[in-house]
ZADO-1210 file (C-alpha; in nm, 4 decimals, padded with zeros to 6 digits):
<atoms>
<atom x="04.7759" y="06.7300" z="10.5172" code="UNK" pos="1"/>
<atom x="04.5065" y="06.5471" z="10.3246" code="UNK" pos="2"/>
<atom x="04.6274" y="06.4518" z="09.9802" code="UNK" pos="3"/>
<atom x="04.4072" y="06.5654" z="09.6850" code="UNK" pos="4"/>
<atom x="04.5563" y="06.3561" z="09.4083" code="UNK" pos="5"/>
<atom x="04.5090" y="05.9956" z="09.5171" code="UNK" pos="6"/>
<atom x="04.4469" y="05.8449" z="09.1677" code="UNK" pos="7"/>
<atom x="04.7928" y="05.9527" z="09.0513" code="UNK" pos="8"/>
<atom x="04.9640" y="05.8495" z="09.3711" code="UNK" pos="9"/>
<atom x="04.8291" y="05.5029" z="09.3933" code="UNK" pos="10"/>
<atom x="04.8096" y="05.3926" z="09.0224" code="UNK" pos="11"/>
<atom x="05.0411" y="05.3789" z="08.7323" code="UNK" pos="12"/>
<atom x="05.0098" y="05.6281" z="08.4457" code="UNK" pos="13"/>
<atom x="04.8498" y="05.3637" z="08.2269" code="UNK" pos="14"/>
<atom x="04.5754" y="05.3103" z="08.4858" code="UNK" pos="15"/>
<atom x="04.4800" y="05.6744" z="08.5348" code="UNK" pos="16"/>
<atom x="04.0987" y="05.6867" z="08.5929" code="UNK" pos="17"/>
<atom x="04.0516" y="06.0230" z="08.4114" code="UNK" pos="18"/>
<atom x="04.1422" y="06.1474" z="08.0724" code="UNK" pos="19"/>
<atom x="04.5052" y="06.1155" z="07.9595" code="UNK" pos="20"/>
<atom x="04.5748" y="06.3603" z="07.6781" code="UNK" pos="21"/>
<atom x="04.7105" y="06.2321" z="07.3470" code="UNK" pos="22"/>
<atom x="04.9639" y="06.4489" z="07.1665" code="UNK" pos="23"/>
<atom x="04.8010" y="06.6175" z="06.8685" code="UNK" pos="24"/>
<atom x="04.9550" y="06.5952" z="06.5280" code="UNK" pos="25"/>
<atom x="05.0908" y="06.9099" z="06.3685" code="UNK" pos="26"/>
<atom x="05.2143" y="06.9446" z="06.0137" code="UNK" pos="27"/>
<atom x="05.3076" y="07.3109" z="05.9551" code="UNK" pos="28"/>
<atom x="05.5043" y="07.5782" z="06.1254" code="UNK" pos="29"/>
<atom x="05.2084" y="07.6872" z="06.3382" code="UNK" pos="30"/>
<atom x="04.9135" y="07.4537" z="06.3051" code="UNK" pos="31"/>
<atom x="04.6222" y="07.4698" z="06.5595" code="UNK" pos="32"/>
<atom x="04.4536" y="07.1474" z="06.6420" code="UNK" pos="33"/>
<atom x="04.0828" y="07.1336" z="06.7140" code="UNK" pos="34"/>
<atom x="04.0096" y="07.1503" z="07.0864" code="UNK" pos="35"/>
<atom x="03.8208" y="06.8331" z="07.1737" code="UNK" pos="36"/>
<atom x="03.7237" y="06.6530" z="07.4901" code="UNK" pos="37"/>
<atom x="04.0695" y="06.4859" z="07.5126" code="UNK" pos="38"/>
<atom x="04.3076" y="06.7470" z="07.3674" code="UNK" pos="39"/>
<atom x="04.4368" y="07.0977" z="07.4418" code="UNK" pos="40"/>
<atom x="04.5128" y="07.3528" z="07.1660" code="UNK" pos="41"/>
<atom x="04.8407" y="07.2619" z="07.0120" code="UNK" pos="42"/>
<atom x="05.0811" y="07.4647" z="06.7919" code="UNK" pos="43"/>
<atom x="05.3912" y="07.3259" z="06.6298" code="UNK" pos="44"/>
<atom x="05.6697" y="07.5847" z="06.6162" code="UNK" pos="45"/>
<atom x="05.9235" y="07.4797" z="06.3588" code="UNK" pos="46"/>
<atom x="06.1751" y="07.7624" z="06.3898" code="UNK" pos="47"/>
<atom x="06.2776" y="08.0318" z="06.6348" code="UNK" pos="48"/>
<atom x="06.1977" y="08.3020" z="06.3832" code="UNK" pos="49"/>
<atom x="05.8295" y="08.2056" z="06.3955" code="UNK" pos="50"/>
<atom x="05.8170" y="08.4836" z="06.6533" code="UNK" pos="51"/>
<atom x="05.8761" y="08.7216" z="06.3630" code="UNK" pos="52"/>
<atom x="05.5872" y="08.5872" z="06.1614" code="UNK" pos="53"/>
<atom x="05.2722" y="08.8031" z="06.1599" code="UNK" pos="54"/>
<atom x="04.9979" y="08.6469" z="06.3560" code="UNK" pos="55"/>
<atom x="05.1991" y="08.3850" z="06.5419" code="UNK" pos="56"/>
<atom x="05.1988" y="08.5635" z="06.8811" code="UNK" pos="57"/>
<atom x="04.8440" y="08.6721" z="06.8176" code="UNK" pos="58"/>
<atom x="04.7374" y="08.3096" z="06.7628" code="UNK" pos="59"/>
<atom x="04.8969" y="08.2015" z="07.0897" code="UNK" pos="60"/>
<atom x="04.7309" y="08.4888" z="07.2741" code="UNK" pos="61"/>
<atom x="04.3852" y="08.4096" z="07.1288" code="UNK" pos="62"/>
<atom x="04.4133" y="08.0400" z="07.2256" code="UNK" pos="63"/>
<atom x="04.5340" y="08.1345" z="07.5770" code="UNK" pos="64"/>
<atom x="04.2516" y="08.3747" z="07.6293" code="UNK" pos="65"/>
<atom x="03.9869" y="08.1367" z="07.4913" code="UNK" pos="66"/>
<atom x="04.0991" y="07.8074" z="07.6457" code="UNK" pos="67"/>
<atom x="04.3289" y="07.9034" z="07.9259" code="UNK" pos="68"/>
<atom x="04.5835" y="07.6441" z="07.8120" code="UNK" pos="69"/>
<atom x="04.8090" y="07.6026" z="07.5076" code="UNK" pos="70"/>
<atom x="05.0662" y="07.3427" z="07.4203" code="UNK" pos="71"/>
<atom x="05.3572" y="07.4357" z="07.1936" code="UNK" pos="72"/>
<atom x="05.6024" y="07.1845" z="07.0350" code="UNK" pos="73"/>
<atom x="05.9386" y="07.3330" z="06.9498" code="UNK" pos="74"/>
<atom x="06.0988" y="07.1872" z="06.6393" code="UNK" pos="75"/>
<atom x="06.4466" y="07.3156" z="06.7268" code="UNK" pos="76"/>
<atom x="06.6894" y="07.2870" z="07.0243" code="UNK" pos="77"/>
<atom x="06.6333" y="07.5608" z="07.2713" code="UNK" pos="78"/>
<atom x="06.7799" y="07.4765" z="07.6155" code="UNK" pos="79"/>
<atom x="06.8308" y="07.8528" z="07.6796" code="UNK" pos="80"/>
<atom x="06.4505" y="07.9139" z="07.6447" code="UNK" pos="81"/>
<atom x="06.5009" y="08.1844" z="07.3793" code="UNK" pos="82"/>
<atom x="06.1675" y="08.1130" z="07.2224" code="UNK" pos="83"/>
<atom x="05.9824" y="08.1305" z="07.5538" code="UNK" pos="84"/>
<atom x="06.1530" y="08.4551" z="07.6479" code="UNK" pos="85"/>
<atom x="06.0695" y="08.6072" z="07.3079" code="UNK" pos="86"/>
<atom x="05.7119" y="08.4930" z="07.3231" code="UNK" pos="87"/>
<atom x="05.6439" y="08.6535" z="07.6619" code="UNK" pos="88"/>
<atom x="05.8120" y="08.9783" z="07.5514" code="UNK" pos="89"/>
<atom x="05.5843" y="08.9759" z="07.2400" code="UNK" pos="90"/>
<atom x="05.2676" y="08.9053" z="07.4425" code="UNK" pos="91"/>
<atom x="05.3522" y="09.2090" z="07.6460" code="UNK" pos="92"/>
<atom x="05.4444" y="09.4329" z="07.3541" code="UNK" pos="93"/>
<atom x="05.1479" y="09.3430" z="07.1289" code="UNK" pos="94"/>
<atom x="04.8756" y="09.2169" z="07.3661" code="UNK" pos="95"/>
<atom x="04.9240" y="09.4006" z="07.6909" code="UNK" pos="96"/>
<atom x="05.0462" y="09.1202" z="07.9100" code="UNK" pos="97"/>
<atom x="05.2413" y="09.2264" z="08.2097" code="UNK" pos="98"/>
<atom x="05.6130" y="09.1499" z="08.2394" code="UNK" pos="99"/>
<atom x="05.7487" y="08.8320" z="08.3997" code="UNK" pos="100"/>
<atom x="05.7841" y="08.8367" z="08.7731" code="UNK" pos="101"/>
<atom x="06.0875" y="08.7437" z="08.9844" code="UNK" pos="102"/>
<atom x="06.0423" y="08.4241" z="09.1860" code="UNK" pos="103"/>
<atom x="06.1965" y="08.5718" z="09.5074" code="UNK" pos="104"/>
<atom x="06.4468" y="08.8203" z="09.6400" code="UNK" pos="105"/>
<atom x="06.7295" y="08.6196" z="09.4967" code="UNK" pos="106"/>
<atom x="06.5753" y="08.4480" z="09.1888" code="UNK" pos="107"/>
<atom x="06.4732" y="08.6097" z="08.8661" code="UNK" pos="108"/>
<atom x="06.2303" y="08.5236" z="08.5851" code="UNK" pos="109"/>
<atom x="06.3239" y="08.1614" z="08.5192" code="UNK" pos="110"/>
<atom x="06.2995" y="07.8855" z="08.7775" code="UNK" pos="111"/>
<atom x="06.4360" y="07.5352" z="08.7156" code="UNK" pos="112"/>
<atom x="06.2017" y="07.2619" z="08.8377" code="UNK" pos="113"/>
<atom x="06.4234" y="06.9569" z="08.9096" code="UNK" pos="114"/>
<atom x="06.4909" y="06.7443" z="09.2114" code="UNK" pos="115"/>
<atom x="06.7759" y="06.8521" z="09.4356" code="UNK" pos="116"/>
<atom x="06.8683" y="06.7476" z="09.7801" code="UNK" pos="117"/>
<atom x="07.1249" y="07.0198" z="09.8462" code="UNK" pos="118"/>
<atom x="07.1361" y="07.2836" z="09.5715" code="UNK" pos="119"/>
<atom x="06.8465" y="07.5203" z="09.6315" code="UNK" pos="120"/>
<atom x="06.7720" y="07.8188" z="09.4137" code="UNK" pos="121"/>
<atom x="06.6343" y="08.0679" z="09.6602" code="UNK" pos="122"/>
<atom x="06.6887" y="08.1802" z="10.0234" code="UNK" pos="123"/>
<atom x="06.8779" y="07.8516" z="10.1002" code="UNK" pos="124"/>
<atom x="06.5400" y="07.6685" z="10.1270" code="UNK" pos="125"/>
<atom x="06.4126" y="07.3703" z="09.9308" code="UNK" pos="126"/>
<atom x="06.1035" y="07.4508" z="09.7263" code="UNK" pos="127"/>
<atom x="05.8313" y="07.1849" z="09.6797" code="UNK" pos="128"/>
<atom x="05.9282" y="07.1842" z="09.3110" code="UNK" pos="129"/>
<atom x="06.2806" y="07.0811" z="09.4043" code="UNK" pos="130"/>
<atom x="06.1599" y="06.7593" z="09.5591" code="UNK" pos="131"/>
<atom x="06.0430" y="06.4390" z="09.4082" code="UNK" pos="132"/>
<atom x="05.7211" y="06.4375" z="09.6200" code="UNK" pos="133"/>
<atom x="05.3699" y="06.4725" z="09.4729" code="UNK" pos="134"/>
<atom x="05.2331" y="06.8243" z="09.4636" code="UNK" pos="135"/>
<atom x="04.8524" y="06.8298" z="09.5127" code="UNK" pos="136"/>
<atom x="04.6133" y="07.0794" z="09.3508" code="UNK" pos="137"/>
<atom x="04.7359" y="07.4391" z="09.3696" code="UNK" pos="138"/>
<atom x="04.7706" y="07.7588" z="09.1801" code="UNK" pos="139"/>
<atom x="05.1143" y="07.9377" z="09.1561" code="UNK" pos="140"/>
<atom x="05.1915" y="08.2307" z="09.3838" code="UNK" pos="141"/>
<atom x="04.8691" y="08.2048" z="09.5856" code="UNK" pos="142"/>
<atom x="05.0581" y="08.3878" z="09.8606" code="UNK" pos="143"/>
<atom x="05.0972" y="08.7069" z="09.6526" code="UNK" pos="144"/>
<atom x="04.8660" y="09.0110" z="09.6484" code="UNK" pos="145"/>
<atom x="04.9153" y="09.0139" z="09.2724" code="UNK" pos="146"/>
<atom x="04.9379" y="08.6516" z="09.1642" code="UNK" pos="147"/>
<atom x="05.0613" y="08.6145" z="08.8047" code="UNK" pos="148"/>
<atom x="04.7819" y="08.5414" z="08.5630" code="UNK" pos="149"/>
<atom x="04.9869" y="08.3122" z="08.3520" code="UNK" pos="150"/>
<atom x="05.2761" y="08.0717" z="08.3755" code="UNK" pos="151"/>
<atom x="05.4633" y="07.8527" z="08.1302" code="UNK" pos="152"/>
<atom x="05.6628" y="07.5288" z="08.1634" code="UNK" pos="153"/>
<atom x="05.9251" y="07.4201" z="07.9162" code="UNK" pos="154"/>
<atom x="06.0194" y="07.0570" z="07.9183" code="UNK" pos="155"/>
<atom x="06.3984" y="07.0189" z="07.9124" code="UNK" pos="156"/>
<atom x="06.3975" y="06.6538" z="08.0341" code="UNK" pos="157"/>
<atom x="06.0727" y="06.4568" z="08.0827" code="UNK" pos="158"/>
<atom x="06.0347" y="06.1953" z="08.3506" code="UNK" pos="159"/>
<atom x="06.1514" y="05.8782" z="08.1726" code="UNK" pos="160"/>
<atom x="06.0069" y="05.6471" z="08.4449" code="UNK" pos="161"/>
<atom x="05.6466" y="05.7469" z="08.4137" code="UNK" pos="162"/>
<atom x="05.6249" y="05.9830" z="08.7051" code="UNK" pos="163"/>
<atom x="05.5882" y="06.3612" z="08.7365" code="UNK" pos="164"/>
<atom x="05.2602" y="06.3634" z="08.5391" code="UNK" pos="165"/>
<atom x="05.1249" y="06.7132" z="08.5084" code="UNK" pos="166"/>
<atom x="04.7501" y="06.7361" z="08.5806" code="UNK" pos="167"/>
<atom x="04.5136" y="07.0244" z="08.5250" code="UNK" pos="168"/>
<atom x="04.1570" y="07.1023" z="08.6324" code="UNK" pos="169"/>
<atom x="03.9538" y="07.3992" z="08.5213" code="UNK" pos="170"/>
<atom x="03.8356" y="07.5973" z="08.8261" code="UNK" pos="171"/>
<atom x="03.4787" y="07.6205" z="08.6830" code="UNK" pos="172"/>
<atom x="03.4304" y="07.2455" z="08.7243" code="UNK" pos="173"/>
<atom x="03.5075" y="07.2869" z="09.0971" code="UNK" pos="174"/>
<atom x="03.3183" y="07.6087" z="09.1642" code="UNK" pos="175"/>
<atom x="02.9914" y="07.4846" z="09.0269" code="UNK" pos="176"/>
<atom x="02.9904" y="07.2097" z="09.2883" code="UNK" pos="177"/>
<atom x="03.0097" y="07.4605" z="09.5767" code="UNK" pos="178"/>
<atom x="02.7146" y="07.5827" z="09.7746" code="UNK" pos="179"/>
<atom x="02.6328" y="07.9539" z="09.7647" code="UNK" pos="180"/>
<atom x="02.7472" y="07.9824" z="10.1302" code="UNK" pos="181"/>
<atom x="03.0802" y="07.8287" z="10.0478" code="UNK" pos="182"/>
<atom x="03.1397" y="08.0488" z="09.7495" code="UNK" pos="183"/>
<atom x="03.0568" y="08.3556" z="09.9583" code="UNK" pos="184"/>
<atom x="03.2859" y="08.2512" z="10.2335" code="UNK" pos="185"/>
<atom x="03.5710" y="08.1700" z="09.9986" code="UNK" pos="186"/>
<atom x="03.5306" y="08.5187" z="09.8392" code="UNK" pos="187"/>
<atom x="03.5891" y="08.6946" z="10.1732" code="UNK" pos="188"/>
<atom x="03.9361" y="08.7892" z="10.3134" code="UNK" pos="189"/>
<atom x="03.9138" y="08.5347" z="10.5909" code="UNK" pos="190"/>
<atom x="04.2153" y="08.3217" z="10.5094" code="UNK" pos="191"/>
<atom x="04.5780" y="08.3478" z="10.6248" code="UNK" pos="192"/>
<atom x="04.8076" y="08.2510" z="10.3353" code="UNK" pos="193"/>
<atom x="05.1698" y="08.1867" z="10.4344" code="UNK" pos="194"/>
<atom x="05.4587" y="08.2683" z="10.2051" code="UNK" pos="195"/>
<atom x="05.6841" y="07.9669" z="10.1669" code="UNK" pos="196"/>
<atom x="06.0318" y="08.0553" z="10.3013" code="UNK" pos="197"/>
<atom x="06.2018" y="07.9992" z="09.9636" code="UNK" pos="198"/>
<atom x="05.9753" y="08.2706" z="09.8090" code="UNK" pos="199"/>
<atom x="06.0050" y="08.5420" z="10.0814" code="UNK" pos="200"/>
<atom x="06.0969" y="08.8654" z="09.9065" code="UNK" pos="201"/>
<atom x="06.3167" y="09.1532" z="10.0230" code="UNK" pos="202"/>
<atom x="06.0217" y="09.3042" z="10.2154" code="UNK" pos="203"/>
<atom x="06.0408" y="09.0078" z="10.4535" code="UNK" pos="204"/>
<atom x="05.6635" y="08.9577" z="10.4562" code="UNK" pos="205"/>
<atom x="05.5706" y="08.6000" z="10.5631" code="UNK" pos="206"/>
<atom x="05.1962" y="08.5927" z="10.5041" code="UNK" pos="207"/>
<atom x="04.8917" y="08.7771" z="10.3716" code="UNK" pos="208"/>
<atom x="04.5308" y="08.7757" z="10.4645" code="UNK" pos="209"/>
<atom x="04.2952" y="08.7407" z="10.1727" code="UNK" pos="210"/>
<atom x="04.0340" y="08.5368" z="09.9844" code="UNK" pos="211"/>
<atom x="04.0586" y="08.2105" z="09.8031" code="UNK" pos="212"/>
<atom x="03.8128" y="08.3179" z="09.5292" code="UNK" pos="213"/>
<atom x="03.8108" y="08.6591" z="09.3673" code="UNK" pos="214"/>
<atom x="03.5057" y="08.8694" z="09.4824" code="UNK" pos="215"/>
<atom x="03.3418" y="08.8238" z="09.1434" code="UNK" pos="216"/>
<atom x="03.3001" y="08.4475" z="09.2228" code="UNK" pos="217"/>
<atom x="03.0523" y="08.4955" z="09.5078" code="UNK" pos="218"/>
<atom x="02.7076" y="08.3382" z="09.4986" code="UNK" pos="219"/>
<atom x="02.5604" y="08.6581" z="09.3587" code="UNK" pos="220"/>
<atom x="02.7959" y="08.6640" z="09.0616" code="UNK" pos="221"/>
<atom x="02.6600" y="08.6175" z="08.7085" code="UNK" pos="222"/>
<atom x="02.6953" y="08.2939" z="08.5214" code="UNK" pos="223"/>
<atom x="02.9466" y="08.4458" z="08.2868" code="UNK" pos="224"/>
<atom x="03.1584" y="08.5766" z="08.5676" code="UNK" pos="225"/>
<atom x="03.1578" y="08.2270" z="08.7350" code="UNK" pos="226"/>
<atom x="03.2643" y="08.0678" z="08.4150" code="UNK" pos="227"/>
<atom x="03.5828" y="08.2842" z="08.4187" code="UNK" pos="228"/>
<atom x="03.6271" y="08.2583" z="08.7932" code="UNK" pos="229"/>
<atom x="03.9583" y="08.3403" z="08.9534" code="UNK" pos="230"/>
<atom x="04.0950" y="08.1129" z="09.2245" code="UNK" pos="231"/>
<atom x="04.4148" y="08.0954" z="09.4266" code="UNK" pos="232"/>
<atom x="04.4792" y="07.7874" z="09.6325" code="UNK" pos="233"/>
<atom x="04.7465" y="07.5784" z="09.7971" code="UNK" pos="234"/>
<atom x="04.6132" y="07.3821" z="10.0874" code="UNK" pos="235"/>
<atom x="04.9302" y="07.3433" z="10.2894" code="UNK" pos="236"/>
<atom x="04.9830" y="07.7203" z="10.3308" code="UNK" pos="237"/>
<atom x="04.6197" y="07.8313" z="10.3983" code="UNK" pos="238"/>
<atom x="04.4654" y="07.8766" z="10.7438" code="UNK" pos="239"/>
<atom x="04.0944" y="07.9669" z="10.7686" code="UNK" pos="240"/>
<atom x="04.0318" y="08.2474" z="11.0076" code="UNK" pos="241"/>
<atom x="03.6622" y="08.1829" z="11.0836" code="UNK" pos="242"/>
<atom x="03.4312" y="07.8902" z="11.1200" code="UNK" pos="243"/>
<atom x="03.2555" y="07.9782" z="10.7964" code="UNK" pos="244"/>
<atom x="03.5898" y="07.9922" z="10.6216" code="UNK" pos="245"/>
<atom x="03.6846" y="07.6538" z="10.7646" code="UNK" pos="246"/>
<atom x="03.3592" y="07.4953" z="10.6466" code="UNK" pos="247"/>
<atom x="03.4021" y="07.6468" z="10.3002" code="UNK" pos="248"/>
<atom x="03.7585" y="07.5198" z="10.2819" code="UNK" pos="249"/>
<atom x="03.6446" y="07.1644" z="10.3647" code="UNK" pos="250"/>
<atom x="03.3754" y="07.1868" z="10.0955" code="UNK" pos="251"/>
<atom x="03.6327" y="07.3021" z="09.8437" code="UNK" pos="252"/>
<atom x="03.8644" y="07.0099" z="09.9275" code="UNK" pos="253"/>
<atom x="03.5739" y="06.7653" z="09.8828" code="UNK" pos="254"/>
<atom x="03.4878" y="06.9157" z="09.5484" code="UNK" pos="255"/>
<atom x="03.8481" y="06.8729" z="09.4335" code="UNK" pos="256"/>
<atom x="03.8189" y="06.4961" z="09.5186" code="UNK" pos="257"/>
<atom x="03.4783" y="06.4518" z="09.3703" code="UNK" pos="258"/>
<atom x="03.3896" y="06.2167" z="09.0827" code="UNK" pos="259"/>
<atom x="03.3194" y="06.5191" z="08.8589" code="UNK" pos="260"/>
<atom x="03.6598" y="06.6674" z="08.9323" code="UNK" pos="261"/>
<atom x="03.8225" y="06.3326" z="08.8471" code="UNK" pos="262"/>
<atom x="03.6325" y="06.3092" z="08.5205" code="UNK" pos="263"/>
<atom x="03.7282" y="06.6598" z="08.4169" code="UNK" pos="264"/>
<atom x="04.0935" y="06.6326" z="08.5132" code="UNK" pos="265"/>
<atom x="04.3442" y="06.6363" z="08.2304" code="UNK" pos="266"/>
<atom x="04.6662" y="06.4320" z="08.2716" code="UNK" pos="267"/>
<atom x="04.9635" y="06.5217" z="08.0510" code="UNK" pos="268"/>
<atom x="05.2140" y="06.2386" z="08.0537" code="UNK" pos="269"/>
<atom x="05.5715" y="06.2507" z="07.9354" code="UNK" pos="270"/>
<atom x="05.4433" y="06.1127" z="07.6012" code="UNK" pos="271"/>
<atom x="05.2154" y="06.4165" z="07.5688" code="UNK" pos="272"/>
<atom x="05.4828" y="06.6584" z="07.6924" code="UNK" pos="273"/>
<atom x="05.8182" y="06.5296" z="07.5497" code="UNK" pos="274"/>
<atom x="06.1379" y="06.7273" z="07.5436" code="UNK" pos="275"/>
<atom x="06.0899" y="07.0533" z="07.3582" code="UNK" pos="276"/>
<atom x="05.7286" y="07.1037" z="07.4740" code="UNK" pos="277"/>
<atom x="05.6092" y="07.4307" z="07.6202" code="UNK" pos="278"/>
<atom x="05.2817" y="07.4529" z="07.8141" code="UNK" pos="279"/>
<atom x="05.1140" y="07.7804" z="07.8782" code="UNK" pos="280"/>
<atom x="04.8402" y="07.8001" z="08.1484" code="UNK" pos="281"/>
<atom x="04.6028" y="08.0570" z="08.2917" code="UNK" pos="282"/>
<atom x="04.6933" y="08.0475" z="08.6584" code="UNK" pos="283"/>
<atom x="04.3641" y="08.1728" z="08.7773" code="UNK" pos="284"/>
<atom x="04.1266" y="07.9630" z="08.5707" code="UNK" pos="285"/>
<atom x="04.3102" y="07.6325" z="08.6145" code="UNK" pos="286"/>
<atom x="04.4485" y="07.4409" z="08.9083" code="UNK" pos="287"/>
<atom x="04.7374" y="07.2057" z="08.8520" code="UNK" pos="288"/>
<atom x="04.9139" y="06.9174" z="09.0343" code="UNK" pos="289"/>
<atom x="05.1705" y="06.6493" z="08.9690" code="UNK" pos="290"/>
<atom x="05.2219" y="06.3001" z="09.1048" code="UNK" pos="291"/>
<atom x="05.5502" y="06.1760" z="09.2433" code="UNK" pos="292"/>
<atom x="05.8569" y="06.2308" z="09.0312" code="UNK" pos="293"/>
<atom x="06.0388" y="05.9013" z="08.9568" code="UNK" pos="294"/>
<atom x="06.3259" y="06.0288" z="08.7396" code="UNK" pos="295"/>
<atom x="06.5819" y="06.2290" z="08.9284" code="UNK" pos="296"/>
<atom x="06.6846" y="06.3967" z="08.5995" code="UNK" pos="297"/>
<atom x="06.3426" y="06.5349" z="08.5278" code="UNK" pos="298"/>
<atom x="06.3846" y="06.9046" z="08.4393" code="UNK" pos="299"/>
<atom x="06.1300" y="07.1706" z="08.3562" code="UNK" pos="300"/>
<atom x="06.1773" y="07.5468" z="08.3378" code="UNK" pos="301"/>
<atom x="05.9070" y="07.7871" z="08.4612" code="UNK" pos="302"/>
<atom x="05.8329" y="08.1466" z="08.4050" code="UNK" pos="303"/>
<atom x="05.5373" y="08.3482" z="08.5432" code="UNK" pos="304"/>
<atom x="05.4026" y="08.6782" z="08.4099" code="UNK" pos="305"/>
<atom x="05.1236" y="08.9370" z="08.4088" code="UNK" pos="306"/>
<atom x="05.0847" y="08.9912" z="08.7847" code="UNK" pos="307"/>
<atom x="04.7590" y="09.1866" z="08.8514" code="UNK" pos="308"/>
<atom x="04.5502" y="09.2388" z="09.1700" code="UNK" pos="309"/>
<atom x="04.3354" y="08.9421" z="09.2703" code="UNK" pos="310"/>
<atom x="03.9951" y="09.0850" z="09.2037" code="UNK" pos="311"/>
</atoms>
C-alpha cells in the first residue's frame, strides 16, 4: 500500500511542513474562539452541568454544522466520558442528530483507541487503531451503507513522545483538484469496500459495493453541493471494479499527496489536544489520519453517531 502521510512519517512534529494548530485561549465557561487560518473553533467547558445551560448544545451544533470540526476543552475530570455521552444525547434530542452507532457485533458506542498486542475489543481481531502504526488518510466506517456523519475523540492520555499526531484535511480541498471524469467515476458504485474483520457485524457481511463520493459530488454538481461534498475513503480496503474507477482512484491518491493538500492539512499535536480535550468532526466533509504512535500509553476514546445513507 502506498502511504499517504509521508511528511508525518519522516519528520518530527516540530518540522511538519504544513500548519500545526495552536491551542486557542478560552476564558469563560463556553467561549468560542475566532476561526482563523491556523485554528479550529474552540469551546472551554468548565463544568459538567454546562450541558444544562441554555444554548451550550446549540452553540456546539452550530459550530459543527458550519465548520465541520470543533475542539472542546473540559475543565473537570471525566474519564467516564459523561460529558461526551450527554452532549451526543442532547444533539439528538434538540438538533435531530441520529443516535450513536455500535462499533461491531460485540462492541457498543464507545471504542478505546490505544495500542494493544493481545487484548482486542472486537471479534478477536486487532483493529488498526489498536496498533502503533501510522494510519493514512481515511474516513470512519467507509465500509457501511450508512456511515456515521459525525465522530468524536476524547483524549484520556496524549502521546507524551511526540507521536500519534491527528491530522485533518477538508474534502473540498481534494475534490477541487479532481478532473470531471474522476469525480464522475468516484461517484459511481464501482468500488468494492471490504469490512475489516474486527468490524464485521452479526449479519456476517464482509464487503459492500458502492461509490467513494456521494452522487451529489459528480462533475455536474453545483458549486455549493461540491463545497459540502461527502466522501468515504480508506485505501487499504477499497478495490476498483472498472478501469475508469481505477484511474479515478489513482487521481484521488495523487490529490491527497499534492502540495495543495499538504498546505491545507491541519496537524493537531499533543500540545493542541492535551488530556481532557474532545474533538468533534464531520466524518463526510473531513478526512483524517495519524502518524506513528510513540507512546504505548496513548489513549483516546471514540464515539460515532448520526448514521444516514451515503447520498
